[in-house]
N, CA, C and O of each residue as an XYZ file, in Angstrom:
640
protein
N     -11.460     -9.968    -25.729
C     -12.278     -9.379    -24.709
C     -11.400     -8.695    -23.595
O     -10.522     -9.302    -22.982
N     -11.703     -7.454    -23.405
C     -10.817     -6.676    -22.483
C     -11.231     -6.886    -21.008
O     -12.406     -7.114    -20.721
N     -10.333     -6.814    -20.148
C     -10.678     -6.949    -18.691
C     -10.787     -5.552    -18.082
O      -9.896     -4.718    -18.245
N     -11.884     -5.314    -17.383
C     -12.101     -4.044    -16.760
C     -11.761     -4.131    -15.272
O     -12.125     -5.087    -14.587
N     -11.066     -3.128    -14.802
C     -10.721     -3.037    -13.376
C     -11.371     -1.821    -12.810
O     -11.563     -0.793    -13.460
N     -11.698     -1.993    -11.570
C     -12.339     -0.915    -10.797
C     -11.539     -0.696     -9.510
O     -11.207     -1.684     -8.855
N     -11.218      0.498     -9.118
C     -10.472      0.798     -7.846
C     -11.533      1.333     -6.913
O     -12.332      2.189     -7.293
N     -11.543      0.845     -5.728
C     -12.473      1.338     -4.675
C     -11.831      1.357     -3.335
O     -10.868      0.624     -3.106
N     -12.310      2.148     -2.452
C     -11.821      2.218     -1.000
C     -12.125      0.827     -0.434
O     -13.199      0.273     -0.668
N     -11.179      0.281      0.301
C     -11.383     -0.987      0.957
C     -12.325     -0.827      2.146
O     -12.438      0.227      2.772
N     -13.008     -1.972      2.415
C     -13.846     -2.025      3.598
C     -13.643     -3.330      4.319
O     -12.766     -4.105      3.937
N     -14.422     -3.610      5.354
C     -14.223     -4.792      6.126
C     -14.313     -6.084      5.318
O     -13.682     -7.076      5.684
N     -15.092     -6.096      4.213
C     -15.166     -7.287      3.328
C     -13.888     -7.549      2.680
O     -13.728     -8.658      2.170
N     -12.947     -6.672      2.628
C     -11.698     -6.813      1.882
C     -10.518     -7.232      2.804
O      -9.399     -7.421      2.327
N     -10.770     -7.369      4.084
C      -9.667     -7.645      5.038
C      -8.919     -8.978      4.692
O      -7.690     -9.028      4.743
N      -9.647    -10.002      4.359
C      -9.010    -11.290      4.070
C      -8.134    -11.161      2.828
O      -7.011    -11.667      2.852
N      -8.576    -10.510      1.731
C      -7.841    -10.369      0.502
C      -6.584     -9.539      0.756
O      -5.497     -9.934      0.335
N      -6.710     -8.390      1.439
C      -5.588     -7.584      1.694
C      -4.551     -8.318      2.599
O      -3.339     -8.220      2.402
N      -5.066     -9.013      3.541
C      -4.140     -9.851      4.379
C      -3.379    -10.895      3.485
O      -2.166    -11.050      3.623
N      -4.079    -11.578      2.604
C      -3.362    -12.505      1.725
C      -2.343    -11.803      0.817
O      -1.254    -12.320      0.568
N      -2.724    -10.606      0.327
C      -1.801     -9.845     -0.525
C      -0.607     -9.385      0.273
O       0.505     -9.426     -0.254
N      -0.757     -8.959      1.484
C       0.388     -8.593      2.343
C       1.328     -9.744      2.584
O       2.548     -9.590      2.536
N       0.758    -10.886      2.842
C       1.599    -12.025      3.101
C       2.323    -12.467      1.792
O       3.442    -12.979      1.837
N       1.667    -12.258      0.653
C       2.342    -12.607     -0.611
C       3.460    -11.584     -0.948
O       4.489    -11.930     -1.528
N       3.219    -10.341     -0.568
C       4.317     -9.305     -0.733
C       5.574     -9.749     -0.089
O       6.634     -9.802     -0.712
N       5.450    -10.080      1.210
C       6.598    -10.434      1.953
C       7.284    -11.701      1.420
O       8.510    -11.781      1.341
N       6.489    -12.640      1.074
C       7.045    -13.909      0.482
C       7.737    -13.627     -0.867
O       8.841    -14.128     -1.083
N       7.151    -12.867     -1.756
C       7.734    -12.636     -3.086
C       8.900    -11.743     -3.028
O       9.865    -12.003     -3.746
N       8.918    -10.685     -2.227
C       9.974     -9.701     -2.310
C      11.079     -9.977     -1.290
O      12.235     -9.658     -1.569
N      10.782    -10.554     -0.118
C      11.816    -10.619      0.893
C      11.970    -12.125      1.341
O      12.778    -12.424      2.220
N      11.201    -13.038      0.737
C      11.313    -14.479      1.242
C      10.861    -14.714      2.692
O      11.276    -15.667      3.352
N       9.978    -13.788      3.164
C       9.530    -13.853      4.614
C       8.131    -14.448      4.675
O       7.299    -14.131      3.826
N       7.862    -15.262      5.610
C       6.534    -15.737      5.913
C       6.031    -14.939      7.092
O       6.591    -15.031      8.184
N       5.006    -14.172      6.899
C       4.427    -13.384      7.948
C       3.441    -14.156      8.738
O       2.879    -15.124      8.226
N       3.194    -13.784      9.966
C       2.183    -14.435     10.812
C       0.774    -13.891     10.384
O       0.415    -12.759     10.708
N       0.053    -14.671      9.704
C      -1.265    -14.321      9.140
C      -2.222    -13.660     10.130
O      -2.811    -12.622      9.828
N      -2.376    -14.259     11.312
C      -3.284    -13.653     12.290
C      -2.838    -12.228     12.693
O      -3.683    -11.358     12.904
N      -1.590    -12.001     12.795
C      -1.113    -10.680     13.107
C      -1.322     -9.680     11.992
O      -1.666     -8.526     12.249
N      -1.115    -10.112     10.731
C      -1.414     -9.234      9.622
C      -2.888     -9.023      9.529
O      -3.299     -7.888      9.286
N      -3.698     -9.985      9.695
C      -5.136     -9.858      9.652
C      -5.567     -8.802     10.660
O      -6.369     -7.926     10.340
N      -5.037     -8.882     11.873
C      -5.408     -7.906     12.886
C      -4.946     -6.525     12.490
O      -5.665     -5.549     12.704
N      -3.744     -6.421     11.910
C      -3.162     -5.150     11.476
C      -3.981     -4.538     10.371
O      -4.188     -3.324     10.385
N      -4.469     -5.320      9.394
C      -5.266     -4.762      8.329
C      -6.641     -4.271      8.894
O      -7.141     -3.198      8.556
N      -7.191     -5.109      9.748
C      -8.528     -4.778     10.297
C      -8.412     -3.466     11.128
O      -9.253     -2.572     11.041
N      -7.307     -3.402     11.948
C      -7.094     -2.117     12.762
C      -6.825     -0.956     11.836
O      -7.300      0.150     12.093
N      -6.062     -1.174     10.743
C      -5.804     -0.057      9.832
C      -7.056      0.484      9.251
O      -7.208      1.701      9.138
N      -7.985     -0.393      8.867
C      -9.277      0.041      8.257
C     -10.081      0.911      9.288
O     -10.917      1.718      8.881
N      -9.836      0.752     10.552
C     -10.568      1.491     11.615
C      -9.919      2.795     11.944
O     -10.447      3.549     12.762
N      -8.762      3.105     11.327
C      -8.035      4.356     11.687
C      -8.533      5.642     11.061
O      -7.970      6.711     11.293
N      -9.544      5.546     10.301
C     -10.051      6.739      9.706
C      -9.096      7.336      8.654
O      -8.564      6.593      7.829
N      -8.879      8.606      8.666
C      -8.010      9.295      7.693
C      -6.561      8.991      7.780
O      -5.823      9.298      6.844
N      -6.084      8.377      8.900
C      -4.670      8.076      9.027
C      -4.199      6.893      8.126
O      -3.042      6.811      7.713
N      -5.117      6.035      7.865
C      -4.832      4.860      6.986
C      -5.927      4.694      5.965
O      -7.095      4.614      6.346
N      -5.614      4.638      4.691
C      -6.562      4.360      3.620
C      -6.096      3.215      2.781
O      -4.948      3.203      2.337
N      -6.942      2.259      2.551
C      -6.637      1.187      1.616
C      -7.447      1.365      0.367
O      -8.599      1.793      0.429
N      -6.864      1.044     -0.778
C      -7.619      0.984     -1.969
C      -7.423     -0.432     -2.543
O      -6.341     -1.015     -2.474
N      -8.546     -0.964     -3.124
C      -8.503     -2.393     -3.666
C      -8.815     -2.319     -5.151
O      -9.723     -1.599     -5.566
N      -8.105     -3.022     -5.903
C      -8.398     -3.165     -7.369
C      -9.271     -4.402     -7.522
O      -8.933     -5.476     -7.025
N     -10.384     -4.246     -8.208
C     -11.295     -5.402     -8.371
C     -11.567     -5.647     -9.848
O     -11.696     -4.730    -10.659
N     -11.646     -6.927    -10.143
C     -11.989     -7.421    -11.498
C     -13.083     -8.416    -11.354
O     -12.884     -9.470    -10.749
N     -14.268     -8.113    -11.904
C     -15.456     -8.978    -11.767
C     -15.777     -9.287    -10.332
O     -16.119    -10.414     -9.976
N     -15.650     -8.177     -9.445
C     -15.959     -8.290     -8.100
C     -14.940     -8.915     -7.224
O     -15.106     -8.938     -6.005
N     -13.846     -9.444     -7.817
C     -12.778    -10.143     -7.018
C     -11.597     -9.177     -6.877
O     -11.164     -8.546     -7.842
N     -11.066     -9.081     -5.575
C      -9.885     -8.297     -5.347
C      -8.744     -8.886     -6.012
O      -8.525    -10.092     -5.900
N      -7.938     -8.065     -6.752
C      -6.798     -8.531     -7.485
C      -5.555     -7.670     -7.190
O      -4.469     -7.891     -7.727
N      -5.772     -6.680     -6.308
C      -4.611     -5.818     -5.945
C      -4.997     -4.835     -4.850
O      -6.171     -4.588     -4.576
N      -3.961     -4.293     -4.243
C      -4.255     -3.259     -3.171
C      -3.104     -2.340     -3.029
O      -2.003     -2.567     -3.530
N      -3.411     -1.247     -2.296
C      -2.405     -0.225     -2.023
C      -2.929      0.470     -0.697
O      -4.117      0.744     -0.530
N      -1.996      0.713      0.173
C      -2.298      1.423      1.481
C      -1.595      2.802      1.473
O      -0.481      2.976      0.978
N      -2.342      3.773      2.064
C      -1.784      5.075      2.290
C      -1.759      5.362      3.734
O      -2.735      5.096      4.435
N      -0.675      5.898      4.216
C      -0.577      6.319      5.657
C       0.009      7.734      5.708
O       0.766      8.132      4.823
N      -0.368      8.528      6.809
C       0.084      9.904      6.795
C       1.218     10.077      7.841
O       1.251      9.432      8.890
N       2.160     11.012      7.469
C       3.276     11.315      8.314
C       3.386     12.877      8.282
O       3.393     13.492      7.215
N       3.471     13.473      9.473
C       3.604     14.974      9.582
C       5.055     15.293      9.208
O       6.003     14.617      9.609
N       5.172     16.393      8.391
C       6.549     16.901      8.072
C       6.583     18.398      8.506
O       5.987     19.291      7.904
N       7.327     18.566      9.590
C       7.529     19.939     10.072
C       8.367     20.744      9.127
O       8.206     21.963      9.063
N       9.310     20.084      8.345
C      10.157     20.770      7.428
C       9.295     21.338      6.274
O       9.709     22.308      5.640
N       8.111     20.761      5.987
C       7.291     21.189      4.905
C       5.964     21.750      5.340
O       5.171     22.189      4.507
N       5.705     21.743      6.643
C       4.452     22.178      7.222
C       3.298     21.626      6.512
O       2.414     22.340      6.039
N       3.312     20.273      6.436
C       2.213     19.586      5.819
C       2.394     18.079      5.966
O       3.374     17.606      6.541
N       1.456     17.363      5.451
C       1.518     15.907      5.530
C       2.164     15.254      4.288
O       1.877     15.612      3.146
N       3.018     14.315      4.559
C       3.467     13.432      3.508
C       2.649     12.135      3.611
O       2.398     11.666      4.721
N       2.248     11.575      2.539
C       1.472     10.321      2.512
C       2.384      9.242      1.948
O       2.938      9.341      0.854
N       2.507      8.169      2.797
C       3.294      7.051      2.388
C       2.409      6.064      1.605
O       1.264      5.813      1.981
N       2.953      5.513      0.520
C       2.372      4.471     -0.203
C       2.939      3.159      0.272
O       4.155      2.984      0.193
N       2.186      2.263      0.738
C       2.666      0.964      1.274
C       1.843     -0.172      0.843
O       0.792      0.026      0.234
N       2.259     -1.346      1.124
C       1.492     -2.604      0.918
C       0.880     -2.642     -0.536
O      -0.295     -2.955     -0.725
N       1.711     -2.318     -1.505
C       1.242     -2.404     -2.925
C       1.376     -3.769     -3.434
O       2.452     -4.364     -3.360
N       0.320     -4.292     -3.950
C       0.329     -5.681     -4.516
C      -0.619     -5.789     -5.597
O      -1.727     -5.254     -5.541
N      -0.183     -6.522     -6.660
C      -1.083     -6.926     -7.804
C      -0.915     -8.405     -7.965
O       0.205     -8.901     -8.089
N      -2.011     -9.114     -7.966
C      -1.964    -10.600     -8.227
C      -1.138    -10.928     -9.511
O      -1.266    -10.229    -10.516
N      -0.333    -11.940     -9.473
C       0.518    -12.206    -10.650
C      -0.285    -12.336    -11.966
O       0.198    -11.920    -13.020
N      -1.425    -12.872    -11.916
C      -2.207    -13.048    -13.225
C      -2.770    -11.743    -13.732
O      -3.326    -11.695    -14.830
N      -2.638    -10.669    -12.948
C      -3.157     -9.358    -13.379
C      -2.059     -8.291    -13.537
O      -2.333     -7.110    -13.751
N      -0.870     -8.734    -13.429
C       0.258     -7.788    -13.569
C       0.467     -7.481    -15.067
O       0.138     -8.281    -15.943
N       1.041     -6.262    -15.319
C       1.265     -5.807    -16.664
C      -0.012     -5.333    -17.448
O       0.010     -5.133    -18.662
N      -1.092     -5.174    -16.685
C      -2.361     -4.793    -17.311
C      -2.851     -3.380    -16.836
O      -3.985     -2.978    -17.097
N      -1.953     -2.663    -16.140
C      -2.326     -1.312    -15.762
C      -2.962     -1.226    -14.381
O      -3.436     -0.159    -13.990
N      -2.984     -2.341    -13.626
C      -3.668     -2.309    -12.351
C      -2.899     -1.380    -11.378
O      -3.527     -0.587    -10.676
N      -1.525     -1.469    -11.327
C      -0.762     -0.620    -10.446
C      -1.017      0.855    -10.845
O      -1.223      1.694     -9.968
N      -1.007      1.164    -12.100
C      -1.224      2.597    -12.572
C      -2.575      3.051    -12.035
O      -2.663      4.166    -11.522
N      -3.613      2.261    -12.126
C      -4.955      2.634    -11.639
C      -4.925      2.863    -10.177
O      -5.447      3.875     -9.710
N      -4.313      1.933     -9.387
C      -4.213      2.091     -7.898
C      -3.488      3.435     -7.611
O      -3.933      4.254     -6.807
N      -2.371      3.605     -8.299
C      -1.583      4.864     -7.993
C      -2.266      6.110     -8.367
O      -2.203      7.090     -7.625
N      -2.939      6.129     -9.519
C      -3.595      7.396     -9.989
C      -4.821      7.619     -9.054
O      -5.081      8.772     -8.710
N      -5.513      6.679     -8.665
C      -6.681      6.754     -7.717
C      -6.148      7.298     -6.383
O      -6.782      8.169     -5.787
N      -5.039      6.823     -5.920
C      -4.496      7.181     -4.653
C      -3.947      8.631     -4.738
O      -4.118      9.417     -3.806
N      -3.318      8.953     -5.812
C      -2.762     10.355     -5.999
C      -3.935     11.345     -6.041
O      -3.892     12.401     -5.411
N      -4.950     10.992     -6.772
C      -6.181     11.869     -6.870
C      -6.756     12.090     -5.449
O      -7.130     13.200     -5.071
N      -6.806     10.994     -4.695
C      -7.360     11.053     -3.333
C      -6.566     12.041     -2.479
O      -7.159     12.858     -1.776
N      -5.204     11.977     -2.531
C      -4.485     12.842     -1.595
C      -4.380     14.194     -2.153
O      -4.207     15.127     -1.368
N      -4.471     14.427     -3.491
C      -4.473     15.721     -4.015
C      -5.706     16.576     -3.570
O      -5.660     17.806     -3.589
N      -6.780     15.896     -3.179
C      -7.990     16.574     -2.697
C      -7.765     17.132     -1.307
O      -8.551     17.955     -0.837
N      -6.704     16.699     -0.639
C      -6.394     17.163      0.756
C      -5.371     18.238      0.682
O      -4.210     17.930      0.409
N      -5.716     19.525      0.910
C      -4.856     20.646      0.657
C      -3.623     20.592      1.593
O      -2.599     21.199      1.280
N      -3.704     19.889      2.716
C      -2.580     19.825      3.609
C      -1.535     18.692      3.359
O      -0.589     18.485      4.119
N      -1.792     17.981      2.228
C      -0.789     16.953      1.854
C       0.100     17.577      0.878
O      -0.352     18.145     -0.116
N       1.451     17.486      1.148
C       2.506     18.116      0.330
C       3.236     17.155     -0.559
O       3.998     17.597     -1.419
N       3.049     15.852     -0.405
C       3.733     14.966     -1.288
C       3.494     13.492     -0.913
O       2.915     13.184      0.128
N       3.929     12.650     -1.740
C       3.955     11.170     -1.589
C       5.307     10.575     -1.322
O       6.302     11.071     -1.849
N       5.387      9.555     -0.544
C       6.596      8.826     -0.347
C       6.321      7.323     -0.311
O       5.214      6.865     -0.027
N       7.352      6.610     -0.602
C       7.202      5.094     -0.494
C       8.585      4.560     -0.246
O       9.603      5.206     -0.496
N       8.570      3.362      0.253
C       9.874      2.550      0.348
C       9.609      1.327     -0.432
O       8.495      0.815     -0.543
N      10.769      0.859     -1.001
C      10.740     -0.339     -1.848
C      11.929     -1.229     -1.435
O      13.015     -0.732     -1.138
N      11.708     -2.490     -1.425
C      12.776     -3.407     -1.129
C      13.908     -3.223     -2.042
O      13.702     -3.065     -3.245
N      15.150     -3.234     -1.523
C      16.297     -2.759     -2.354
C      16.606     -3.613     -3.537
O      17.185     -3.146     -4.518
N      16.204     -4.937     -3.452
C      16.460     -5.795     -4.623
C      15.227     -5.944     -5.548
O      15.238     -6.736     -6.490
N      14.172     -5.167     -5.257
C      12.956     -5.321     -6.089
C      13.055     -4.304     -7.332
O      12.419     -3.250     -7.348
N      13.835     -4.677     -8.281
C      14.051     -3.848     -9.416
C      12.791     -3.559    -10.277
O      12.659     -2.486    -10.865
N      11.896     -4.529    -10.330
C      10.698     -4.390    -11.136
C       9.860     -3.191    -10.462
O       9.419     -2.272    -11.153
N       9.683     -3.253     -9.171
C       8.886     -2.296     -8.468
C       9.547     -0.909     -8.622
O       8.889      0.088     -8.919
N      10.871     -0.890     -8.406
C      11.591      0.433     -8.515
C      11.451      1.049     -9.889
O      11.279      2.262    -10.010
N      11.521      0.246    -10.911
C      11.307      0.669    -12.266
C       9.899      1.387    -12.450
O       9.772      2.492    -12.976
N       8.898      0.644    -11.968
C       7.522      1.101    -12.056
C       7.405      2.477    -11.334
O       6.819      3.426    -11.856
N       7.989      2.537    -10.113
C       7.884      3.775     -9.329
C       8.639      4.941    -10.053
O       8.147      6.069    -10.070
N       9.778      4.676    -10.620
C      10.530      5.726    -11.332
C       9.741      6.201    -12.512
O       9.663      7.406    -12.753
N       9.134      5.269    -13.283
C       8.280      5.661    -14.427
C       7.165      6.483    -14.030
O       6.668      7.278    -14.828
N       6.684      6.335    -12.710
C       5.522      7.089    -12.241
C       5.839      8.429    -11.613
O       4.979      9.106    -11.049
N       7.171      8.802    -11.738
C       7.617     10.085    -11.240
C       8.271     10.141     -9.929
O       8.623     11.225     -9.463
N       8.459      8.999     -9.287
C       9.186      8.914     -8.036
C      10.666      9.044     -8.213
O      11.235      8.540     -9.181
N      11.295      9.718     -7.281
C      12.778      9.902     -7.349
C      13.351      9.397     -6.033
O      12.633      9.318     -5.036
N      14.642      9.052     -6.017
C      15.326      8.592     -4.855
C      15.757      9.900     -4.078
O      16.563     10.674     -4.594
N      15.219     10.133     -2.854
C      15.579     11.356     -2.142
C      16.863     11.221     -1.391
O      17.265     12.128     -0.663
N      17.521     10.085     -1.561
C      18.819      9.808     -0.936
C      18.751      9.648      0.575
O      19.649     10.081      1.297
N      17.662      9.011      1.052
C      17.525      8.648      2.493
C      17.622      7.172      2.541
O      17.380      6.468      1.560
N      17.978      6.717      3.692
C      17.975      5.272      3.933
C      16.970      5.074      5.118
O      17.039      5.805      6.106
N      16.117      4.167      5.018
C      15.114      3.895      6.014
C      15.730      2.883      7.036
O      16.232      1.828      6.649
N      15.678      3.221      8.280
C      16.111      2.341      9.338
C      14.951      2.095     10.273
O      14.048      2.925     10.369
N      14.958      0.975     10.961
C      13.879      0.714     11.860
C      14.315      0.000     13.109
O      15.362     -0.647     13.111
N      13.564      0.094     14.146
C      13.832     -0.640     15.386
C      12.434     -1.249     15.725
O      11.552     -0.498     16.141
N      12.220     -2.481     15.575
C      11.009     -3.210     15.881
C      11.074     -3.725     17.322
O      12.065     -4.358     17.686
N      10.067     -3.480     18.147
C      10.039     -4.041     19.508
C       9.392     -5.369     19.474
O       8.227     -5.514     19.104
N      10.179     -6.370     19.875
C       9.669     -7.794     19.899
C       8.473     -7.927     20.822
O       8.333     -7.195     21.802
N       7.635     -8.855     20.494
C       6.477     -9.200     21.310
C       5.636     -8.042     21.679
O       5.138     -7.999     22.804
N       5.443     -7.114     20.832
C       4.760     -5.897     21.018
C       3.420     -5.781     20.237
O       2.932     -4.672     20.019
N       2.824     -6.939     19.812
C       1.610     -6.916     19.130
C       0.483     -6.325     19.935
O       0.280     -6.726     21.081
N      -0.253     -5.395     19.388
C      -1.371     -4.783     20.136
C      -2.599     -5.689     20.012
O      -2.802     -6.397     19.025
N      -3.385     -5.623     21.054
C      -4.649     -6.315     20.992
C      -5.596     -5.546     20.160
O      -5.457     -4.329     20.042
N      -6.551     -6.188     19.575
C      -7.606     -5.573     18.731
C      -8.464     -4.622     19.603
O      -8.791     -4.876     20.763
N      -8.788     -3.515     18.928
C      -9.599     -2.559     19.685
C     -11.030     -3.072     19.849
O     -11.860     -2.400     20.461
């Protein structure tokens, strides 16, 4: 019997599952335990951002088994939007079944409908060889940039 997956835009009913997936990503790829209430607030706020943030959820028999988030970044070099793929997760029991490919193809079709989007970007943890391999097979290349960040401590925003 084959398993059927459906990809759909996330809604408020998916906040808990996406939060759990995000916490699992950090645990599996970086050995980090995230503060679940902070992530829960972040996912809920992201869903309220309209076109700036889009989540897609993979479902099997009505249960969320994976997710992917898109965020927009303006590129003056390209006079258009780059869309970042983030928070990609597929539950371990559903890996190797094409769920990531479905999430990615749905996301790519979504952004290709927006004429002002000029490309996709993503970042991947440096030691996550499995994810890097999947991204390379999907047509992503290393643009030879290194991502740096400066996180402001104790700067969690209150819910809107």
